[in-house]
NUBABA-988914 format. One line per 8 residues: number of its first residue (from 0); for each residue x, y, z of N, C-alpha, C, CB. Coordinates in steps of 0.02 Angstrom, whole numbers, plus 50000, padded with zeros to 5 digits. Glycine has a CB too. Layout:
residues N
NUM	X Y Z X Y Z X Y Z X Y Z  ...
This chain:
residues 130
0	44015 40287 52288 43962 40374 52298 43992 40411 52218 44002 40450 52400  43921 40448 52202 43940 40482 52142 43968 40552 52192 43866 40495 52077  44037 40591 52150 44053 40647 52171 44032 40699 52119 44119 40645 52189  44009 40697 52057 44009 40755 52022 43925 40720 51992 44088 40772 51961  43907 40782 51949 43843 40762 51943 43867 40776 51852 43771 40813 51993  43838 40728 51811 43849 40705 51742 43826 40772 51702 43803 40632 51723  43863 40813 51658 43838 40854 51626 43788 40831 51567 43888 40890 51609  43721 40856 51575 43672 40847 51535 43691 40857 51444 43620 40899 51566
8	43683 40804 51393 43695 40826 51347 43622 40816 51303 43758 40797 51327  43618 40853 51253 43560 40846 51205 43538 40788 51154 43567 40896 51169  43490 40767 51171 43490 40681 51131 43424 40698 51072 43458 40593 51206  43427 40689 51020 43373 40688 50968 43331 40622 50978 43405 40691 50891  43266 40642 50990 43226 40592 50992 43218 40559 50929 43171 40611 51016  43234 40499 50910 43227 40445 50846 43136 40411 50866 43310 40363 50853  43095 40395 50894 43031 40385 50913 43020 40370 50987 43007 40334 50874  42940 40363 50977 42906 40358 51043 42861 40300 51046 42868 40419 51060
16	42885 40270 51119 42835 40210 51128 42808 40216 51171 42851 40150 51133  42726 40210 51137 42680 40221 51177 42662 40152 51230 42625 40244 51131  42656 40174 51288 42624 40110 51339 42562 40132 51375 42677 40085 51403  42512 40100 51409 42461 40115 51448 42471 40162 51497 42439 40066 51472  42519 40193 51542 42540 40231 51595 42606 40275 51579 42551 40183 51654  42627 40260 51521 42689 40299 51516 42699 40286 51445 42751 40277 51566  42761 40332 51425 42787 40357 51373 42856 40337 51359 42781 40420 51377  42889 40302 51343 42997 40294 51311 42974 40330 51255 43054 40191 51280
24	43040 40387 51271 43061 40422 51201 43124 40375 51195 43081 40516 51203  43151 40358 51123 43213 40323 51115 43237 40361 51066 43212 40250 51099  43322 40398 51097 43341 40446 51054 43388 40385 51001 43387 40518 51097  43421 40437 50950 43478 40422 50911 43517 40378 50936 43513 40472 50899  43557 40395 50994 43615 40377 51028 43591 40311 51065 43643 40436 51076  43509 40287 51032 43519 40218 51077 43492 40225 51156 43608 40199 51082  43481 40274 51176 43477 40287 51254 43390 40276 51261 43511 40381 51281  43375 40303 51326 43281 40299 51324 43287 40340 51399 43226 40193 51326
32	43210 40375 51379 43199 40410 51421 43111 40394 51447 43222 40480 51392  43103 40377 51502 43017 40371 51510 42996 40434 51548 42987 40298 51558  42940 40459 51507 42895 40516 51519 42820 40493 51547 42890 40556 51449  42789 40537 51570 42724 40529 51587 42685 40542 51529 42705 40568 51642  42626 40526 51511 42595 40524 51446 42572 40589 51422 42538 40478 51446  42567 40638 51480 42555 40701 51470 42614 40739 51455 42522 40725 51520  42673 40718 51466 42715 40768 51432 42758 40752 51396 42743 40804 51466  42752 40670 51381 42770 40639 51305 42714 40679 51264 42759 40541 51297
40	42658 40685 51255 42631 40698 51208 42640 40784 51174 42569 40674 51228  42704 40824 51225 42730 40877 51187 42794 40877 51155 42730 40926 51221  42814 40806 51150 42869 40801 51108 42855 40752 51053 42929 40781 51146  42894 40786 51009 42890 40737 50944 42967 40723 50916 42841 40776 50879  42974 40655 50871 43039 40642 50836 43058 40703 50815 43038 40592 50779  43114 40698 50799 43165 40764 50794 43193 40794 50825 43153 40806 50777  43141 40811 50885 43139 40855 50952 43219 40838 50987 43064 40827 51013  43261 40897 51003 43311 40899 51037 43282 40891 51123 43351 40966 51014
48	43304 40843 51170 43287 40844 51233 43362 40846 51268 43238 40780 51251  43366 40889 51310 43400 40891 51364 43379 40861 51447 43412 40955 51362  43398 40825 51463 43379 40821 51537 43441 40805 51589 43323 40761 51545  43416 40834 51654 43458 40784 51700 43412 40779 51767 43543 40815 51719  43442 40716 51783 43410 40670 51834 43421 40679 51891 43421 40611 51830  43378 40669 51946 43419 40686 52023 43469 40651 52023 43383 40669 52093  43520 40661 52068 43576 40615 52102 43585 40646 52170 43653 40612 52059  43547 40610 52218 43527 40638 52296 43586 40641 52339 43472 40589 52338
56	43658 40604 52319 43706 40599 52350 43745 40652 52338 43730 40547 52342  43751 40709 52294 43771 40748 52283 43738 40814 52305 43783 40737 52234  43673 40810 52314 43632 40861 52343 43594 40895 52314 43659 40899 52369  43597 40864 52240 43570 40870 52189 43494 40833 52191 43618 40846 52141  43447 40866 52184 43391 40829 52210 43327 40857 52152 43377 40851 52303  43353 40899 52086 43299 40941 52067 43299 40901 51975 43321 41044 52081  43248 40857 51967 43236 40833 51894 43233 40902 51841 43156 40788 51893  43255 40896 51792 43259 40963 51741 43250 40919 51671 43346 41016 51745
64	43194 40958 51623 43188 40933 51573 43177 40990 51508 43138 40886 51587  43198 40992 51460 43202 41053 51417 43194 41013 51341 43282 41102 51429  43140 41038 51306 43130 41024 51244 43130 41062 51185 43088 41002 51246  43184 41080 51158 43167 41114 51098 43148 41081 51030 43217 41151 51086  43093 41090 51008 43065 41074 50938 43068 41103 50880 43013 41070 50937  43071 41082 50804 43109 41098 50761 43071 41175 50724 43118 41031 50715  43003 41181 50775 42947 41244 50747 42996 41291 50796 42838 41239 50771  43044 41277 50833 43062 41347 50884 43023 41354 50962 43033 41423 50837
72	42989 41320 50958 42939 41307 51038 42993 41260 51088 42846 41244 51022  42997 41281 51161 43035 41260 51195 42981 41241 51256 43093 41306 51203  42987 41184 51292 42946 41159 51329 43008 41145 51399 42904 41091 51288  42981 41184 51478 43040 41163 51505 43014 41149 51573 43101 41214 51499  43020 41104 51601 42997 41071 51653 43067 41065 51705 42963 41000 51627  43042 41097 51778 43099 41091 51833 43052 41104 51897 43169 41154 51824  43108 41100 51954 43062 41123 52007 43079 41200 52031 43069 41071 52070  43030 41238 52060 43042 41302 52056 43049 41327 52126 42992 41335 52018
80	43102 41346 52157 43103 41371 52228 43078 41427 52242 43160 41375 52253  43105 41489 52224 43072 41543 52266 43030 41575 52210 43128 41599 52305  42963 41608 52213 42953 41653 52166 42908 41727 52200 42914 41610 52106  42948 41772 52164 42919 41839 52185 42851 41860 52175 42953 41886 52156  42858 41919 52211 42776 41945 52215 42766 41975 52123 42765 42032 52292  42733 41972 52102 42704 41989 52033 42719 42059 52043 42623 41970 52015  42767 42089 51987 42757 42140 51944 42772 42158 51887 42768 42173 51961  42767 42211 51872 42777 42241 51801 42850 42243 51769 42752 42314 51803
88	42835 42210 51724 42922 42227 51678 42935 42297 51632 42937 42160 51607  42969 42291 51582 42991 42348 51559 42949 42384 51532 43036 42343 51523  42894 42342 51497 42856 42347 51442 42781 42352 51481 42870 42280 51387  42792 42365 51547 42728 42355 51590 42673 42307 51593 42697 42401 51584  42699 42237 51562 42664 42192 51578 42675 42163 51637 42665 42155 51537  42615 42135 51677 42634 42093 51747 42659 42028 51722 42567 42079 51802  42701 42009 51770 42751 41951 51768 42769 41946 51846 42823 41967 51715  42790 41869 51829 42835 41857 51916 42908 41827 51876 42786 41771 51994
96	42942 41827 51935 43002 41786 51910 43015 41736 51962 43069 41830 51897  43046 41681 51943 43038 41623 51987 43108 41598 51984 42981 41569 51963  43135 41572 52045 43202 41544 52044 43205 41469 52036 43237 41562 52106  43246 41441 51986 43271 41375 51971 43308 41365 52034 43315 41367 51901  43287 41308 52078 43319 41275 52129 43378 41208 52089 43249 41242 52182  43417 41238 52094 43481 41176 52080 43487 41161 52019 43471 41104 52112  43463 41215 51976 43473 41211 51904 43529 41159 51861 43491 41280 51889  43536 41111 51813 43583 41105 51785 43586 41114 51706 43599 41053 51806
104	43540 41158 51685 43525 41148 51596 43544 41222 51578 43427 41125 51566  43569 41258 51633 43589 41337 51613 43555 41387 51622 43599 41350 51555  43478 41374 51654 43457 41415 51674 43421 41432 51756 43429 41417 51629  43430 41494 51757 43435 41508 51840 43380 41540 51857 43495 41553 51867  43347 41568 51822 43262 41585 51851 43218 41598 51764 43261 41688 51917  43159 41605 51789 43109 41623 51748 43062 41670 51729 43088 41595 51753  43062 41696 51681 43023 41763 51676 42949 41735 51647 43065 41824 51617  42906 41733 51706 42815 41701 51687 42776 41777 51668 42760 41654 51781
112	42765 41777 51610 42722 41844 51591 42660 41815 51632 42705 41863 51494  42595 41851 51657 42545 41825 51681 42498 41880 51670 42553 41800 51748  42450 41887 51641 42392 41947 51643 42347 41930 51694 42347 41958 51572  42335 41856 51733 42298 41866 51786 42332 41908 51847 42279 41801 51805  42400 41902 51853 42448 41950 51906 42413 42008 51888 42539 41957 51894  42400 42067 51836 42379 42127 51826 42298 42141 51858 42387 42137 51750  42273 42082 51832 42177 42071 51873 42198 42076 51939 42122 41979 51862  42226 42036 51983 42227 42039 52051 42241 42100 52070 42267 41998 52079
120	42305 42132 52047 42333 42200 52081 42262 42248 52079 42408 42240 52029  42241 42256 52014 42198 42304 51999 42146 42297 52061 42168 42295 51925  42114 42225 52048 42065 42234 52105 42068 42222 52177 42021 42203 52092  42137 42232 52185 42162 42236 52271 42172 42320 52273 42255 42184 52294  42187 42355 52228 42192 42434 52214 42126 42456 52232 42210 42457 52133  42077 42413 52178 42000 42435 52190 41974 42431 52285 41944 42368 52134  41999 42382 52289 41967 42346 52347 41983 42395 52417 42002 42262 52353  42036 42427 52384 42084 42462 52448 42075 42539 52461 42169 42453 52431
128	42048 42566 52399 42023 42615 52398 41954 42643 52412 42037 42624 52359  41909 42579 52415 41831 42585 52439 41826 42593 52514 41788 42517 52419
């Protein structure tokens, strides 16, 4: 029985091996990670990938993937627990804050900007005043 979840470590992608239903990422360390073709299409060689795999015996069951590209883009995949009602942030932009459930890569919540949230609020306000 595993009592502690291993700490995730960043790995550099050396190359990708395409298969009909999935893609394997091969890291410079010799390790590999299998991803869906869609998710792997966002990953390029030389990107840094951090991942945390589910370990159910520890009560941890949320896989996470964080990809940092050399261009500065980040891609993050995780399970979101609670998402708050849409609100406006300090710059008056509509956004949603979402809790990351059992995060292992150092992120606790996400700030998700969304123009659609503002549109929905405006429409609801207009309907309520009619």
